[in-house]
N, C-alpha and C positions, 0 to 999 in steps of 0.2 A: 504494500500500500504506500503510495506516494502522498505525503502529508505536507501541506503548507501551513505554517504557523504565522499569524499576523499579530504583531505587537505594535501599539500605536506610539510608544515612547522607547527611547534607547537607554534611559537610566535604569538603575537596579532598585527594585523595591520588592515587597512580598510577592506580588503577582509574577514578576520576572524570576524570582527564586523558585517559585512553584513550577513555572514553565521549564526552567533548566533541569530541575529534578525529574520532571516527567520525561523530557527528551533523553536524559541519561538512562532512564529505565526502559526505553524501547529496545526491542530486539532488532539490531541492524539488518539481520537477514530477512526480517518481516516488514520493516518500515524504512522507507527512504525519506529523509527529512529535509525540508526547505524552510526558510524563514524570511519574512519581510518586516523591516523596521526602519526607523529613521537612522541616519548615520552618526548623530552627535551624542554618543554615549558609550559606556563600557559594555553594553549588552552585545554589540556586534562581535567583539573579540571573545566574549564568553560563549556565544553560540558557535563561533568557528572552532573554539577549543573542544566543543562537543561533536566536531566533524559535521556540522550543519552547513549546507550551502545557503549563504546569506545574500539577499538582495536588499540594498539600502535604498530608500526612497522617501521623498517628502510626504509627510502626513499632515494635512491641514484641511480644515473645514471651510476655508474661504472658497467661494464658488468656483473659480477657475482652477485653483490648486486641488480642490476636492475631485474635480473631474480628471485631473492628471493622475491623482492617486488611484482612482478607479481604473483608469486605463492601464496603469503600470501593473496593478494586481491581476487584472484580467489577462494581460500579456504573459505574466509569470505563470499563471495557471495553465495557459495553452502551451507555452514553451516547454514546460516540464511535464505535461500531461498529468496534472495533479488529480488525485482521486478524492481527496477530502481536504477541506479548509477548516482549521481550528483557529478562531479569533480569540485572543487571550484577554479581552476586556469588552465592555460595552462599546467604547469608542472604536476598538479594532473591529468589532462586529459590524458597526455601521459602515466602516470603510470596505469591508469584505462582502457586504450583502449584495450589492449590484454585480460585482465581478462574478460571484458565485452563481447568481441567478442567470446572468448572461451566458455563462459557460456550462450551465446545468451541473454544477459541481456541488455536492452536499456541503453544507456549512454548519459547524457547531460553534456557537457563541458561548464564551465563558463570562458569567456575570459575577463580578467580584465586588460590587458596590450596591448600596441601597440608596436609590435616588429616583426622582420622577423623570420620565422621558418627555422630551418635546414631541409634538405630534409627528413630525417627519422622522424623528429618531425612533419612535414606536413602530412606524411602518417598516423601517429598515431592520429593526430587531426581529420583527415578525417574519422576515424572509429566511431566517435561520431554520434549518430543519430540526435542530435540537438546541436547547440551552442548558448549560451546566450552571446550577446555582450552588454557591459554596456553603450554603446553610439553609435550614428551613426558613429562617427569617428573610433571607434573600429571595427564596422561592415565593414567600408570601408577598414580598414587594412587587414581584412580577405579576402574580395573579390578580392583585388589586388594580393593576394597570391593564387588565384584560388580555394578558398573554395566556394562551391556551395551556391548561395543566398538562396536556399530552406532550407538549414541547419540552417541559422542564424536568430535569433530573438533578437531584441533589447528590453531589459528590464532594465530600469534605476535603479540604486541603490535607495533605499528608506530610509527615516529617520523617527523615531518616533517623530512627531511634538508635542506630549504632554510631551515628556521627554526633548527634546531640545526646550526651549522656553525662551523668553527674561525675563520673570518675575520669573524664578525659584529661582533666588537669586538677591538681589540688588548689585549694582556695588561695593560698599565699602566692603560689607561682602565677596563677591567673591574674591576681591583683598587680603583681610586679610587671607583668607583660604590658599592662595598660597604665602603669605609673599611678596606681591607686593606693591609698593608705592600707597597710597590711592588717592592722588591728582594729580599725574603726568599723562600725556598722555601715554597710553600703547598700543603698536602695537605688535600683536602676530601672530604666525603661528603654525600649528600643522601638524605633519607627522613623519614617520620614518626617521631617519638620513641616508640619501642616496644621492649621488651626483645628481641624477635625480630630486630631490625635490627642487634644486635651493637655498639652504640655504646660499651658498657662496654669491649669489647676494643679499640676504636679509641682510646679515651682511654688505656688501659694501653699500647698500642703507641706512642702519642705520647710517653709518659714515656721509653720505651726509645729512641725515635728521637732525642730531644733530647740524649741522652748522646753521640751521634755527629754530630748535625746541629743544633748548639745555636741556630742562628738560624731554625729552622723555625717556621712557624705552621700551625694546624690549623683547619679550618672544618667546622661541622655546620649544614646548612640544612634546616630542617624544624621542625614544631611537634608538640606533644603534643595529640592530639585529645580526651583525657579531661579532664573538668571539673576534677578534683582536681590535675592536672598532676604527679602523683606521680613518674612516670618522669623527666620533665624536671628536677624538683627533685633526684632521685637523681643525675642526670648532673652537675648543677652542684656538688653536694656531692662527688662522686667526683673531679671535676677539681681541686677545692681539696685534697682528701685526697692526690692524687697529686702535687701541687705543680706542676700544669701550667695552672692557671686563667688565668694571664696570656697563655698562648699558644693558648688555645682560643677561637674566635669562634663563639658561638651566634647565628646570624643569624635564627632563627625562620623563618616561612613566607616564601619568596622567590617573588614573582610573575614575575620575569624571570630565571628560572634559566638561560636561554640565554646571558645575559651573564656569569653567574658561572662557568660551566664552562670557558670558554677562559682564564679568569684563573688556573686551578689548574695546578700542575706535575704533580700526581698525583691521580687520583680513586680513592677506596677504597669498596668495598661489603663491609662486614664481617659481613653477615647470618648468622644461625644457620639460617635457612631462607628460600628465595626461589623461588616458583613460576616467575617470569620477570620480573625487575625492569625496569620502564619506565625507571627512573633510569639503569640501565647502558646502555641503548640511546641515551639522550640524551647520556651522556658519550662513548660511542663516536662518535656522529654529530658531536659537538663536537671530536673529535680529541684526546681526553684519553688520557694513559697511565694504564692501569687496573690496580689490584690488587683482586681479589675473592675471596671464599670459594667453594669448589667445592661448592655446595649447590643442591639442586633443579634448576631449569632454567638456572642461570647457566652451566654448562659447554656448554650448547647455543648460547650467544651468544659466550662467550669461549673461544678455543682457547689453552691454556696455552703461553706463549712465542711466540705468533704475533699474537694480538690483545689480549693482556693477560697478567697473571700470576695464577695461582690458588693459594690456600693452603687448608689445612683450617680448618673453623670452630672457634671456641672456643680458638684458639691465637694469642694476641696477640704472642708472641715470633716466631713464623713470619711473622705479618702484618707486623711491624716489619722483619724481615729482607728481605722482598720489596719493601717500600717503599724501604728504604735501597739495595737493589740497583738499583732504577729511578732513584733520585736520583743515583747514582754512575756509572751506565752510560748516558750521553746517547745513544749510537748505538742502544742497545736501546730506549730511550724513544721515539726518533724513529720507529723501525720499527714499534713497537706502535701509536703514534698513527696512522700512515698506514694500516696494515693494518686497524685498528679502524674507521676512517672508511669505507674501501672496502667492508668486510664489511657494515656496517649499511646502506649505500646499496644494495648488491646484493641483500640478503636481508630486511631488516627495515624497509622503507619503509612509511609510512602508506598509500600508494596500494595496495600489496599487501594490507595488512590490510583495508582497506575493500572491495576487490574480492572477497576471499575471504568476508568477512562477508555481503555482498549476495548472493553466489552461494548461501550457506547459507540466507538468507532466502527466496530464490526456490525453493529445493529444499524448504523446510519448509512454506511457505504456498502452497497450490494453490487459486486462485479456483474457485468452484463450477462456473462454466461450463466451465473447463478440465478440472476433475475429471470432468465428465459426458461429455466427448467421448472 
């Protein structure tokens, strides 16, 4: 099967990490892989390292540029006789919809966010033969926008539990790798720097926590994908304004996140919305004690009081209280770490994710000879 993956950005975030893990798990004797994405980011080299044939092209929704993108994808499908297109996001699905329709090539769209569609966007999404929703919450957001239930399949993100594990590095070594204090409590979060990730609340919670845990340090690992770095600059200014600048470690993009997570005492996901965060699965697999906001698909991964603690979004006071509770109740923290690791191994492995995705490929693409029998 010749598969074309379409990704609408070239930077690396959770969606791109999920895509790379999927591609690495495909059998090269069964799948010939191509990819289309913009040229201005690290994803191109990462795909090429997976022995993927990569075509870089402009992806823009400006009228004339959108037409060029459609033409380029259609030409790529025909040039390589693609059997199936897998678009890795809502935006990528919109770019791939018309080329797939014009070439009569099955299209699978991957829905990794919870957001309303514009009218023309809904029509383009509906052209997909199947849609992968990363959580039941994401599926619900599609159904209330009149997407047919028959189109939607929930396939949870998966994590390589042999790669993300508690014993990959001891805590002291991990902290030294990232120049973090060896003995202090360290509370961290991972994600791209975007307002929806709730890092404002994390910084405000840090100020409250330091009143009761004065030797604590806080880590944010992730970068701002926007050229103007506006949100990153906002966070730097807010840390100074709150008087916590000296306790916040902005690490930027971390390529070896598997070594950072075991170095944390508590992992925090303060998002205002999360379809189903890959970062939380990685933290669970790494045996972290977790505090997260109960938004989107997060409660499908975290059972409050069993595999982590859940708090309402936009509530830094409650976020701080949950973090302090875990920092003071070591038995609870140990229980949550153990349960989180067991849960992700049993339910959210990358192997399960790949198997379910390939099954959907085989269900969606029917070779002509098979269809005629």
